[in-house]
ROLUMDREN-277708 format. One line per 8 residues: number of its first residue (from 1); for each residue x, y, z of N, C-alpha, C. Coordinates in pm, whole numbers. Layout:
# residues N
NUM	X,Y,Z,X,Y,Z,X,Y,Z ~ ... $
***
This chain:
# residues 216
1	83,-126,5,16,6,11,83,128,0 ~ 79,218,-98,146,350,-91,139,430,38 ~ 242,489,87,226,558,221,149,680,194 ~ 95,716,297,-17,834,303,71,960,315 ~ 23,1079,284,77,1203,296,121,1220,469 ~ 58,1184,557,84,1194,684,186,1121,722 ~ 218,990,692,333,909,709,461,954,653 ~ 447,1015,519,566,1056,465,617,1194,534 $
9	517,1269,587,563,1394,661,644,1366,801 ~ 575,1232,861,637,1190,982,792,1132,965 ~ 803,1049,846,938,998,832,1042,1111,793 ~ 1001,1222,722,1084,1330,685,1112,1410,805 ~ 1023,1433,911,1052,1510,1035,1160,1400,1120 ~ 1136,1282,1117,1228,1208,1199,1363,1194,1141 ~ 1397,1192,1000,1509,1217,937,1576,1341,970 ~ 1511,1441,970,1570,1577,992,1619,1579,1142 $
17	1541,1519,1223,1578,1514,1372,1709,1445,1408 ~ 1711,1349,1325,1839,1262,1342,1952,1342,1296 ~ 1948,1400,1190,2067,1468,1126,2108,1584,1205 ~ 2004,1644,1267,2035,1779,1355,2120,1717,1482 ~ 2089,1592,1531,2168,1539,1650,2318,1495,1620 ~ 2345,1476,1475,2461,1440,1443,2545,1554,1401 ~ 2486,1682,1389,2585,1796,1343,2674,1817,1457 ~ 2794,1855,1444,2889,1890,1537,2875,2047,1567 $
25	2878,2080,1704,2845,2212,1724,2972,2275,1719 ~ 2963,2402,1668,3074,2495,1623,3062,2610,1717 ~ 2957,2647,1785,2947,2765,1871,2823,2758,1950 ~ 2786,2872,2010,2670,2879,2084,2665,2822,2222 ~ 2759,2785,2278,2780,2731,2417,2855,2610,2408 ~ 2876,2569,2535,2968,2433,2545,2887,2309,2522 ~ 2981,2211,2459,2898,2070,2455,2869,2004,2575 ~ 2769,1919,2580,2701,1833,2693,2826,1782,2749 $
33	2828,1770,2883,2926,1696,2970,2910,1540,2945 ~ 3013,1472,2945,3016,1311,2926,3032,1257,3072 ~ 2937,1171,3091,2956,1101,3222,3020,990,3228 ~ 3140,979,3298,3230,875,3297,3218,761,3400 ~ 3137,787,3518,3112,687,3612,3070,753,3743 ~ 3066,692,3863,2983,736,3975,3081,739,4088 ~ 3095,865,4144,3168,889,4272,3136,814,4381 ~ 3233,810,4494,3185,748,4618,3057,802,4678 $
41	3038,930,4655,2914,1000,4723,2781,958,4647 ~ 2794,892,4522,2682,844,4448,2667,959,4325 ~ 2733,1071,4313,2726,1156,4205,2795,1118,4104 ~ 2736,1154,3967,2799,1110,3852,2931,1187,3847 ~ 3034,1117,3788,3176,1158,3768,3161,1220,3623 ~ 3198,1350,3608,3182,1403,3469,3329,1447,3435 ~ 3355,1406,3293,3499,1428,3218,3495,1577,3185 ~ 3611,1652,3196,3605,1779,3150,3597,1798,3022 $
49	3558,1919,2980,3528,1935,2837,3690,1965,2793 ~ 3683,1951,2645,3813,1977,2585,3879,2119,2615 ~ 3791,2217,2627,3843,2338,2652,3900,2349,2803 ~ 3841,2283,2889,3883,2285,3038,4000,2205,3042 ~ 4020,2119,2970,4160,2017,2976,4275,2095,2903 ~ 4246,2193,2825,4344,2251,2748,4393,2379,2822 ~ 4327,2429,2932,4361,2534,3008,4421,2505,3140 ~ 4393,2378,3182,4455,2346,3315,4594,2352,3325 $
57	4659,2400,3439,4797,2416,3442,4869,2283,3446 ~ 4982,2275,3387,5055,2132,3398,5121,2100,3533 ~ 5135,1981,3559,5181,1938,3697,5345,1954,3688 ~ 5395,1999,3802,5523,2030,3799,5587,1919,3913 ~ 5724,1864,3916,5754,1792,4023,5807,1882,4140 ~ 5799,1854,4259,5835,1935,4368,5962,1881,4419 ~ 6066,1954,4410,6202,1924,4454,6202,1878,4607 ~ 6279,1768,4636,6303,1731,4785,6390,1824,4849 $
65	6357,1858,4981,6438,1958,5048,6588,1887,5060 ~ 6671,1983,5079,6813,1950,5086,6837,1940,5245 ~ 6866,1837,5315,6874,1831,5450,7038,1818,5484 ~ 7076,1912,5574,7217,1907,5622,7240,1805,5731 ~ 7324,1733,5711,7358,1620,5822,7360,1675,5953 ~ 7324,1598,6052,7301,1655,6195,7444,1669,6252 ~ 7465,1810,6292,7592,1855,6342,7709,1878,6262 ~ 7664,1878,6129,7758,1925,6038,7727,2053,5947 $
73	7700,2155,6033,7664,2275,5974,7789,2362,5929 ~ 7801,2477,5917,7911,2546,5869,7999,2596,5976 ~ 8119,2622,5929,8236,2645,6023,8213,2769,6116 ~ 8251,2743,6252,8229,2847,6343,8373,2888,6403 ~ 8400,3006,6434,8521,3064,6496,8525,3060,6633 ~ 8421,3052,6706,8405,3078,6855,8450,2948,6924 ~ 8545,2965,7017,8583,2839,7090,8553,2876,7251 ~ 8534,2786,7329,8568,2625,7287,8443,2554,7212 $
81	8440,2453,7177,8342,2371,7093,8331,2269,7199 ~ 8214,2231,7273,8202,2106,7344,8084,2041,7318 ~ 8080,1908,7361,7973,1836,7326,7955,1717,7449 ~ 7836,1685,7488,7829,1574,7587,7836,1441,7560 ~ 7842,1408,7434,7864,1287,7386,7755,1190,7418 ~ 7782,1046,7410,7692,955,7438,7725,841,7538 ~ 7872,849,7576,7896,743,7655,7997,805,7783 ~ 7996,745,7881,8073,779,8009,8223,714,7995 $
89	8211,591,7926,8346,524,7920,8353,447,7780 ~ 8467,483,7706,8467,419,7571,8628,413,7528 ~ 8657,307,7441,8780,302,7401,8818,363,7266 ~ 8932,430,7255,8963,476,7128,9017,374,7047 ~ 8987,361,6934,9032,254,6838,9115,297,6722 ~ 9099,429,6672,9175,467,6573,9174,632,6579 ~ 9283,676,6536,9295,827,6514,9351,845,6382 ~ 9265,933,6290,9292,947,6143,9306,1111,6112 $
97	9388,1143,6002,9388,1277,5974,9383,1272,5818 ~ 9349,1390,5757,9337,1404,5615,9308,1549,5568 ~ 9335,1565,5446,9339,1701,5395,9227,1700,5276 ~ 9134,1798,5280,9030,1790,5174,8999,1920,5140 ~ 8941,1950,5013,8912,2070,4966,8851,2170,5067 ~ 8921,2272,5112,8879,2363,5201,8903,2360,5347 ~ 8934,2235,5379,8957,2183,5519,9038,2073,5546 ~ 9118,2059,5663,9198,1944,5709,9096,1879,5822 $
105	9116,1758,5821,9005,1663,5915,9095,1573,6006 ~ 9052,1577,6149,9084,1496,6244,8963,1395,6281 ~ 8988,1280,6270,8876,1180,6321,8934,1084,6445 ~ 8860,1105,6535,8878,991,6651,8749,886,6650 ~ 8799,757,6649,8705,639,6645,8702,575,6769 ~ 8586,524,6798,8570,465,6957,8470,332,6917 ~ 8481,242,7021,8396,123,7008,8304,118,7128 ~ 8261,229,7192,8164,207,7305,8087,337,7303 $
113	8072,425,7210,8022,539,7210,8102,646,7187 ~ 8042,776,7198,8129,912,7183,8135,958,7308 ~ 8261,992,7357,8288,1047,7503,8239,1197,7490 ~ 8239,1257,7608,8231,1403,7620,8350,1453,7565 ~ 8347,1575,7509,8440,1636,7438,8473,1783,7442 ~ 8586,1843,7442,8605,1981,7452,8721,2022,7361 ~ 8705,2122,7279,8791,2180,7189,8827,2308,7215 ~ 8940,2362,7260,8971,2484,7289,9098,2537,7248 $
121	9130,2674,7241,9243,2719,7186,9363,2708,7295 ~ 9475,2682,7250,9584,2677,7379,9712,2732,7330 ~ 9797,2772,7422,9923,2832,7398,10041,2756,7480 ~ 10167,2741,7406,10249,2682,7474,10310,2745,7599 ~ 10386,2701,7708,10430,2541,7677,10341,2443,7722 ~ 10360,2321,7656,10252,2217,7686,10324,2104,7761 ~ 10270,2041,7845,10306,1941,7934,10231,1793,7914 ~ 10309,1696,7912,10249,1554,7911,10178,1523,8044 $
129	10065,1465,8026,9975,1415,8121,10004,1263,8134 ~ 10039,1203,8264,10041,1287,8386,10201,1314,8438 ~ 10278,1305,8356,10423,1313,8395,10469,1457,8402 ~ 10406,1552,8346,10451,1699,8358,10569,1735,8258 ~ 10617,1634,8188,10748,1654,8122,10695,1736,7988 ~ 10782,1831,7931,10751,1914,7817,10711,1847,7705 ~ 10637,1898,7633,10577,1838,7514,10586,1935,7382 ~ 10642,1906,7280,10683,1994,7179,10559,1968,7070 $
137	10508,2075,7025,10393,2078,6914,10429,2177,6821 ~ 10437,2127,6678,10487,2214,6573,10358,2293,6536 ~ 10372,2423,6501,10282,2508,6448,10278,2655,6517 ~ 10164,2730,6456,10163,2871,6479,10043,2919,6564 ~ 9947,2817,6571,9828,2832,6667,9796,2689,6700 ~ 9725,2673,6825,9710,2548,6863,9565,2521,6918 ~ 9517,2390,6919,9405,2343,6973,9431,2235,7079 ~ 9368,2258,7186,9361,2160,7294,9240,2066,7301 $
145	9250,1934,7267,9123,1837,7251,9131,1751,7346 ~ 9015,1752,7448,8989,1675,7555,8893,1589,7537 ~ 8909,1463,7576,8804,1356,7561,8793,1291,7685 ~ 8677,1324,7764,8652,1260,7890,8571,1148,7886 ~ 8629,1041,7943,8567,906,7954,8616,815,7836 ~ 8730,875,7773,8790,795,7647,8933,749,7684 ~ 8972,634,7659,9098,587,7682,9146,476,7589 ~ 9264,454,7560,9301,338,7473,9339,228,7576 $
153	9338,240,7704,9355,113,7780,9220,38,7801 ~ 9234,-78,7770,9117,-163,7801,9107,-228,7935 ~ 8986,-282,7975,8957,-351,8097,9063,-480,8117 ~ 9103,-521,7994,9215,-651,8007,9345,-589,8016 ~ 9374,-465,8023,9502,-401,8041,9585,-399,7902 ~ 9521,-429,7792,9587,-410,7669,9539,-267,7615 ~ 9603,-240,7499,9572,-89,7428,9467,-136,7310 ~ 9377,-49,7309,9268,-34,7193,9336,24,7071 $
161	9429,103,7077,9481,172,6969,9632,161,6958 ~ 9692,117,6852,9829,101,6843,9885,199,6734 ~ 9824,302,6684,9860,395,6583,9955,493,6636 ~ 9991,586,6548,10089,700,6568,10046,777,6697 ~ 10131,822,6790,10092,927,6875,10132,1055,6836 ~ 10230,1080,6742,10257,1204,6702,10249,1225,6545 ~ 10146,1296,6482,10149,1291,6350,10199,1445,6288 ~ 10318,1411,6228,10395,1539,6170,10336,1536,6026 $
169	10271,1668,5989,10188,1682,5861,10247,1791,5793 ~ 10194,1799,5666,10231,1926,5574,10093,1957,5493 ~ 9986,1941,5592,9859,2001,5522,9877,2165,5544 ~ 9766,2209,5475,9762,2349,5436,9719,2415,5590 ~ 9655,2346,5680,9623,2406,5798,9681,2320,5929 ~ 9664,2185,5906,9706,2110,6029,9832,2060,5994 ~ 9933,2081,6077,10067,2050,6063,10120,1958,6179 ~ 10050,1943,6280,10089,1852,6384,9986,1801,6473 $
177	9959,1663,6494,9870,1616,6601,9936,1537,6719 ~ 9952,1574,6826,10026,1498,6914,9948,1480,7045 ~ 9944,1332,7094,9894,1291,7212,9952,1365,7325 ~ 9865,1421,7421,9909,1502,7529,9895,1406,7647 ~ 9828,1316,7652,9806,1223,7774,9700,1132,7754 ~ 9691,1010,7838,9578,947,7859,9581,861,7987 ~ 9510,934,8079,9517,909,8225,9389,915,8288 ~ 9354,810,8375,9219,815,8430,9117,828,8347 $
185	9116,772,8230,8997,768,8120,8981,927,8060 ~ 9091,1001,8073,9073,1140,8014,9202,1134,7912 ~ 9155,1133,7769,9256,1146,7680,9258,1285,7607 ~ 9391,1341,7588,9399,1482,7540,9508,1463,7404 ~ 9469,1551,7311,9552,1569,7206,9576,1722,7168 ~ 9699,1750,7107,9727,1899,7074,9732,1900,6931 ~ 9665,1987,6867,9663,2015,6728,9732,2143,6671 ~ 9835,2130,6611,9916,2245,6578,9885,2296,6427 $
193	9860,2415,6415,9795,2472,6299,9892,2579,6240 ~ 9869,2609,6109,9954,2689,6051,9911,2834,6085 ~ 9780,2842,6103,9735,2974,6148,9594,2953,6223 ~ 9550,3045,6297,9421,3021,6358,9273,3004,6265 ~ 9212,2880,6280,9131,2860,6165,8994,2824,6251 ~ 8886,2832,6171,8759,2811,6211,8739,2644,6208 ~ 8632,2609,6306,8605,2461,6318,8468,2409,6266 ~ 8473,2296,6239,8318,2220,6214,8344,2103,6289 $
201	8266,2078,6398,8284,1954,6466,8127,1859,6440 ~ 8170,1733,6420,8028,1655,6413,8060,1503,6459 ~ 7954,1448,6484,7971,1310,6550,7908,1210,6441 ~ 7944,1096,6430,7880,991,6347,7884,840,6427 ~ 7795,764,6380,7784,643,6416,7795,540,6310 ~ 7818,426,6357,7856,295,6278,7984,297,6200 ~ 8102,316,6240,8124,314,6385,8132,471,6459 ~ 8134,468,6598,8115,603,6640,8250,668,6620 $
209	8228,785,6591,8342,884,6536,8328,1027,6586 ~ 8427,1099,6629,8420,1243,6653,8503,1298,6540 ~ 8430,1385,6477,8505,1438,6344,8535,1606,6373 ~ 8655,1645,6355,8689,1779,6360,8760,1824,6240 ~ 8680,1933,6186,8738,1984,6047,8778,2115,6075 ~ 8908,2162,6019,8980,2276,6050,8980,2361,5913 ~ 8923,2484,5888,8907,2537,5772,9035,2607,5728 ~ 9048,2588,5596,9192,2660,5538,9168,2799,5535 $
***
């Protein structure tokens, strides 16, 4: 049966409506949002329109803060430098010296914690402890390093340190390091310097160490 006029008009209207829905918008307001899911609160999650996505600021990496090691801040020129340490009795197992870019270094190593320490300026004449005999230290400026509760004498009557007692050096700042005494668990050293220098003092563990840097 041929279609009636009314059915032809209905088919034409439906065709025009479908064509209008397929036309891409070029203006006159934003496109309809696209639902991508449902949030935890039950609200629909809507994806941003292309214009919103293009104007969002880019993400940038946040740099991690630079942390200065504990006790290793800048050099200080005020003396004395003192610290309470972590042990009342410990053995000295090593004494080391070295020269680095900008500073010379003294390292005391221990096997039972870090003793109470004091570093202060000193002037000759110097005496050995406990004998009182004269002690010669090379240099133009001097540091007196006292380690209270530290000794190289073990409970078994042996020595925990067998290294040098007198370091004769040609570093830019540190020219001599001499043992002053080891008596009644108090150990002393004298550092001879080419000139008065500022210090940086820090402590380290694993193994326990006291580090004294003398600035060039």
